[in-house]
C-alpha positions as CSV (number, residue, x, y, z in Angstrom):
1,M,-24.1,1.3,-36.0
2,P,-23.6,1.1,-32.3
3,I,-25.7,3.2,-30.0
4,N,-22.8,4.2,-27.7
5,N,-19.2,4.9,-28.4
6,N,-17.9,1.8,-26.5
7,S,-16.0,-0.1,-29.1
8,E,-14.5,-2.7,-26.6
9,S,-15.2,-6.3,-27.3
10,G,-16.5,-8.7,-24.6
11,V,-13.1,-10.2,-24.2
12,S,-11.5,-6.8,-23.7
13,S,-14.0,-5.8,-21.2
14,G,-13.5,-9.0,-19.3
15,V,-9.7,-8.7,-19.2
16,K,-10.1,-5.1,-17.9
17,F,-12.4,-6.3,-15.2
18,V,-10.1,-9.1,-14.1
19,T,-7.1,-6.8,-14.3
20,S,-8.9,-4.1,-12.2
21,T,-10.0,-6.6,-9.7
22,V,-6.6,-8.1,-9.3
23,G,-5.0,-4.6,-9.1
24,N,-7.5,-3.6,-6.4
25,T,-7.0,-6.7,-4.4
26,V,-3.2,-6.6,-4.5
27,G,-3.2,-2.9,-3.7
28,G,-5.5,-3.3,-0.8
29,L,-3.3,-6.1,0.6
30,L,-0.3,-3.9,0.3
31,N,-2.0,-1.1,2.1
32,T,-2.9,-3.6,4.8
33,V,0.6,-5.0,5.1
34,G,2.1,-1.5,5.1
35,G,-0.2,-0.2,7.7
36,V,0.4,-3.1,10.0
37,V,4.3,-2.8,9.6
38,G,4.0,0.9,10.2
39,A,2.0,0.8,13.3
40,A,3.9,-2.2,14.8
41,G,7.3,-0.4,14.2
42,R,6.1,2.8,15.8
43,G,4.8,0.8,18.7
44,V,8.2,-0.9,19.1
45,G,9.9,2.5,18.8
46,E,7.7,4.0,21.5
47,T,8.2,1.0,23.7
48,L,12.0,1.2,23.3
49,E,12.1,4.8,24.0
50,G,9.9,4.4,27.1
51,A,12.0,1.6,28.4
52,T,15.4,3.2,27.7
53,G,14.7,6.8,28.1
54,S,16.9,9.3,26.4
55,A,19.7,6.8,25.9
56,G,17.7,4.7,23.5
57,R,15.8,7.5,21.8
58,P,17.9,7.5,18.6
59,V,17.4,3.8,18.1
60,A,13.8,4.1,19.0
61,R,13.1,6.9,16.6
62,G,15.1,5.1,13.8
63,V,13.0,2.0,14.2
64,A,9.8,4.1,14.1
65,D,11.0,6.1,11.2
66,A,12.0,3.0,9.2
67,A,8.5,1.4,9.8
68,T,6.8,4.7,8.7
69,G,9.0,4.6,5.6
70,V,7.9,1.0,4.8
71,Q,4.3,2.1,5.2
72,D,4.7,5.1,3.0
73,G,6.5,3.0,0.4
74,T,3.9,0.3,0.3
75,G,1.2,2.8,0.1
76,R,2.8,4.2,-3.1
77,I,3.3,0.9,-4.6
78,A,-0.3,0.0,-3.8
79,R,-1.6,3.1,-5.5
80,G,0.5,2.3,-8.6
81,V,-0.8,-1.3,-8.7
82,K,-4.4,-0.1,-8.4
83,D,-3.9,2.6,-11.1
84,A,-2.2,0.0,-13.4
85,G,-5.1,-2.3,-12.9
86,Q,-7.4,0.4,-13.9
87,G,-5.4,1.3,-17.1
88,K,-4.1,4.7,-15.7
């Protein structure tokens, strides 16, 4: 009779470890890419607005908003990948 309630085999535990590691790695990379795209896009938007003034403001804000949307979207995907890797 086992001492603990862990009924997973060694293979099952190994697969979960690899899946979790891959999920965390991919999720971390997606967070990084999303953060870079978001920051760069907001920077480009601020530069456009600064260079063009009120005439370019709608385009500049559109660029910044799109970049923020990419950042948010990749963050959600990354969270889902990490959760899937952990069996959630």
